[in-house]
N, C-alpha and C positions, 0 to 999 in steps of 0.2 A: 287264724283258721281261713282257709280260701271259701267261699260261700258258692253254694250250686245255682245255677241258673234260677232255679225254681224259688231260691232263698231269696236271691237280687231280685226278682219282680215282686215278690211280696213285700219285701223292703218299700221298694220303691212305691208301689200302692199303697202302703200302711201311711207313708210320707204323706203322699199326695192326699189321700183320704184325711186324714188329722189336719192338713193346712186348709181345705175346704170345710171342714168341721170349725174353723176359726174365721172363715169369712175371707180365707185367702184363694185368690186364683192365680198359681204361682206361673201360668203360661201365658198369662196378660202382658205381664211385665214382668218377667225374672230378674230384675235388677233395681236396685234405689237409687235416687237421686240425692247421692250423699258425696259432698266435695271429697270425703276419704276415699270413697270407693267408685273409679272411674271406669265406666265402659262394663263389659261382661267378664264374667269369670275366665280367667287363663292361668294356666302355669306360671309362676313367677320368675322361673330360671329360664325356660324355652321361648316363652311368650306366646305360647299356643292356645288360641281360645278353646275352651271346653265344647263339645259338640253333643248331638242328640238329647239323652233324658239329663245329661250331666248338668247344664247350667240351671234347670230346676231345682234340681236335686241340691245342688251346692247354694243355692241361694236360700233355701228352706233351712238347710242348716245352718248357715250364717245367722239366718234370723232366729233362730233357736237361741244360740250362744251368744248373740250380740256383736258378732265380729262384723268390722267394716270393710274388711280387706277384701280384694276379690283375687287375691294373689293367692295359689295353691301350687304345692311340690311335695314330693316324697322326703320322708326323714334322711335319706342319703343327700338328696338335692340340696335342701336346707343346710345339712351340715359341711357340704362343699362349699357352701357360701360361708359359713362360720355363724350361721344363723343358730339361734335358741329354739328350741321345742318342748322346753320344760313346761310340764303341767298341761299340754294340749293333748287332746284325744285325736285319732288317726279317724280317717273316715275312705270310703272306697269310692271309686267312678268306674262308671260300666265303659270298657274298651269299645270301640267303635271304629271300623276300618271299611272304606267302599271295597265291594269284592267285583272284581272284574270275571265275566265270564264268555264262552263263546258261543254265538249265535249258530244253533243246530242248521239252519237253512242257507244263511248267507257266510258262515266261517268268520265272520267279523266279533271284533272283541265288543262287549257291550256292559254295562254296569247291570250289577244284577238287582 
């Protein structure tokens, strides 16, 4: 079931508060120095890095579950690669995309 924006914000806040209560500051270094987890969290199929709040959230979820891989993908993407996802839980990411608008004074496009 899709979550509303309010539910997503609440879930993000709750996850960060839980980490803070455990003494974890996920924005200082949202990755681990583990030889099995090289670099930032990214889509394992497209190789695109996650942006926004997603790296922090994915690292917290990885830490909670003891996962070391920094590669993520949809069920469909893993199935296309003949990957196995049995017994795993899904998680969500927040879609973010830069928005271009037109400056009212100059008529030029700018980042919103």
